GUVO-963697 format. One line per field, with one value per residue (C-alpha): y, x, z; residue number from 1; residue in three letters. Coordinates in steps of 0.001 Angstrom, whole numbers. Layout:
% GUVO-963697
y	Y,...
x	X,...
z	Z,...
mardren	NUM,...
balo	ALA,...
***
This chain:
% GUVO-963697
y	101336,104680,108022,109676,112718,114466,114551,116485,118475,119080,122064,120173,117243,119639,121360,118001,116866,120165,119701,116079,117204,119797,117228,114691,117310,118417,114911,113832,117060,117614,115143,113466,109710,109972,107595,107724,104446,104622,101564,100628,102031,105329,105685,106130,109455,110732,109862,111645,114741,114774,114484,117468,119438,118530,119720,123063,123575,122056,122076,118355,115401,112554,109042,107880,104295,102006,98699,96167,94402,91676,88866,89927,89933,87675,86927,85307,82152,84273,85559,83880,84044,83686,86629,85702,88394,91523,94871,96801,99591,100834,103417,103091,101025,101334,99798,102488,104949,106666,105022,106764,104447,106458,105190,106723,105206,103223,100933,97607,97998,94803,96589,98501,95305,93733,96787,96648,92962,93791,96551,94242,91657,94260,95817,97026,100725,102756,103187,103182,105902,105881,108739,108390,110852,109362,107395,105836,103800,100151,98889,95135,95397,97698,100048,103824,106337,108979,111516,111817,114173,113695,111398,110286,108166,105580,102553,99208,99469,102659,102960,105876,106468,108636,109915,110965,112271,109327,106855,108883,112088,114337,114815,114347,112027,110563,108471,105648,103366,99705,98770,100776,99820,102789,104548,105372
x	115968,117510,115752,115353,113119,110458,107497,105039,105535,102821,101309,101159,99410,96940,96190,95606,93251,91346,90935,89851,87303,85815,85696,83894,81300,80835,80624,78075,76036,76669,77270,73895,74450,78261,80299,84107,86011,89772,91830,93939,96529,97315,93982,92298,93896,93402,89681,89420,91091,88667,85782,87196,87374,83762,82711,84469,82962,79497,78904,78076,79574,79909,80347,83973,85048,87835,88302,91059,91586,93901,91330,90303,93770,94255,97828,97081,98923,102073,101736,103925,101215,97514,95538,93035,90359,89429,89633,86936,84767,81897,79934,76592,74553,76184,73456,72218,74948,77668,80822,84144,87087,90168,93750,97198,98706,97224,99669,98516,94876,94824,94369,91389,89889,90172,88528,85630,85142,85108,82548,80206,80462,78985,76317,75417,76191,74517,78019,81642,84144,87886,90009,93794,96486,98973,98501,101844,100685,101498,97908,97381,93596,91161,90707,90893,90563,87829,89810,93620,95840,98913,100008,103608,105098,107375,109432,108644,111832,110604,108426,106109,105796,102959,103841,101144,101563,99669,102325,105353,105289,105035,103102,104643,105216,108642,110114,112579,114556,114661,117299,119958,121172,121337,119869,116177
z	113535,112655,112958,109534,109958,111946,109570,111749,114926,117533,115742,112421,114121,115781,112455,110777,113536,113325,109567,109977,112578,110217,107403,109619,110601,106984,105470,108097,107908,111608,114382,114869,115083,114850,117032,117136,117668,118119,117231,120246,120992,119329,117555,120933,121957,118397,118557,121919,120469,117527,120015,121970,118725,117870,121330,120704,117246,117628,121382,121216,123053,120567,121958,121899,122357,121319,119623,120158,116844,118180,117928,114424,112859,109858,110948,114340,113293,112975,116562,119165,121825,121155,122547,125221,125248,123407,125205,123372,124767,122654,124678,122908,120486,117057,114919,112561,113640,111638,112957,112336,112973,113946,113618,113637,110452,107591,105846,104364,105399,107461,110787,109412,107978,111431,113035,110578,111364,115080,114572,112642,115405,117790,115561,112091,111618,108883,107527,108572,107767,108370,109703,109881,110813,108312,105093,104167,101160,100346,100629,100374,100669,98828,101799,101503,104346,104142,106183,106050,107996,105808,102989,103479,100695,102306,101435,103013,105104,106758,109845,110573,114318,115588,119039,121504,125057,126590,125422,124331,126378,123303,120058,116627,113686,113006,110225,110917,108615,109628,107041,108884,112324,114654,117639,117945
mardren	1,2,3,4,5,6,7,8,9,10,11,12,13,14,15,16,17,18,19,20,21,22,23,24,25,26,27,28,29,30,31,32,33,34,35,36,37,38,39,40,41,42,43,44,45,46,47,48,49,50,51,52,53,54,55,56,57,58,59,60,61,62,63,64,65,66,67,68,69,70,71,72,73,74,75,76,77,78,79,80,81,82,83,84,85,86,87,88,89,90,91,92,93,94,95,96,97,98,99,100,101,102,103,104,105,106,107,108,109,110,111,112,113,114,115,116,117,118,119,120,121,122,123,124,125,126,127,128,129,130,131,132,133,134,135,136,137,138,139,140,141,142,143,144,145,146,147,148,149,150,151,152,153,154,155,156,157,158,159,160,161,162,163,164,165,166,167,168,169,170,171,172,173,174,175,176,177,178,179,180,181,182,183,184
balo	UNK,UNK,UNK,UNK,UNK,UNK,UNK,UNK,UNK,UNK,UNK,UNK,UNK,UNK,UNK,UNK,UNK,UNK,UNK,UNK,UNK,UNK,UNK,UNK,UNK,UNK,UNK,UNK,UNK,UNK,UNK,UNK,UNK,UNK,UNK,UNK,UNK,UNK,UNK,UNK,UNK,UNK,UNK,UNK,UNK,UNK,UNK,UNK,UNK,UNK,UNK,UNK,UNK,UNK,UNK,UNK,UNK,UNK,UNK,UNK,UNK,UNK,UNK,UNK,UNK,UNK,UNK,UNK,UNK,UNK,UNK,UNK,UNK,UNK,UNK,UNK,UNK,UNK,UNK,UNK,UNK,UNK,UNK,UNK,UNK,UNK,UNK,UNK,UNK,UNK,UNK,UNK,UNK,UNK,UNK,UNK,UNK,UNK,UNK,UNK,UNK,UNK,UNK,UNK,UNK,UNK,UNK,UNK,UNK,UNK,UNK,UNK,UNK,UNK,UNK,UNK,UNK,UNK,UNK,UNK,UNK,UNK,UNK,UNK,UNK,UNK,UNK,UNK,UNK,UNK,UNK,UNK,UNK,UNK,UNK,UNK,UNK,UNK,UNK,UNK,UNK,UNK,UNK,UNK,UNK,UNK,UNK,UNK,UNK,UNK,UNK,UNK,UNK,UNK,UNK,UNK,UNK,UNK,UNK,UNK,UNK,UNK,UNK,UNK,UNK,UNK,UNK,UNK,UNK,UNK,UNK,UNK,UNK,UNK,UNK,UNK,UNK,UNK,UNK,UNK,UNK,UNK,UNK,UNK
***
C-alpha cells in the first residue's frame, strides 16, 4: 500500500464531528431517547467524541455503546477463522430509542447492514440513523448515511484510513493506493 494523500487533519476531523453532532441534535429535536452505538473498532472513539460534544452543547450524557459486527457479516465463509463470540456493549434498553450507529468509513454498506442486524437482535429501536466520518462511495447495498463528515470519491484500489489516537496515536484521514507497492 502506498500513501497518496492526507485527506483530513485533526482540525478537519474535529470540525466534521462538531457538525455531525449539531445535525444529530437538530434531526432528533434534542437528545431525548438518543443512543450512540459505535461500530468496533474506529467507530467507537468517534461515537464517544460525539457524545462529548453533545454534553458540551446540551449538557446531557447520552448513552454510548459499541457493537461488534463480526458474527453478523455476510462474508463469514470467506474468513479464515470463524469468530467465537460477539463483543458488544449496549448500555441501555434500545427498544423504542433513537439509535445512531457511528462508523469511520462507509464503503459497500455491508458493515452497516451487519450492524443493523446486530441491533435488531438486541431490541427494536424506534429508528436507526447512521453517522460516518467518511463516505467513499461504491455501495453494494441500498444504504445511505444520515450524517456524513466528508464525501471522498475513491477508486476500488484505494483505501481510506481513519486514524484515531486510541489506535494510531494521532487523528486524521489518509488515502492509500493498494495497486502500487510502497511504504505505508
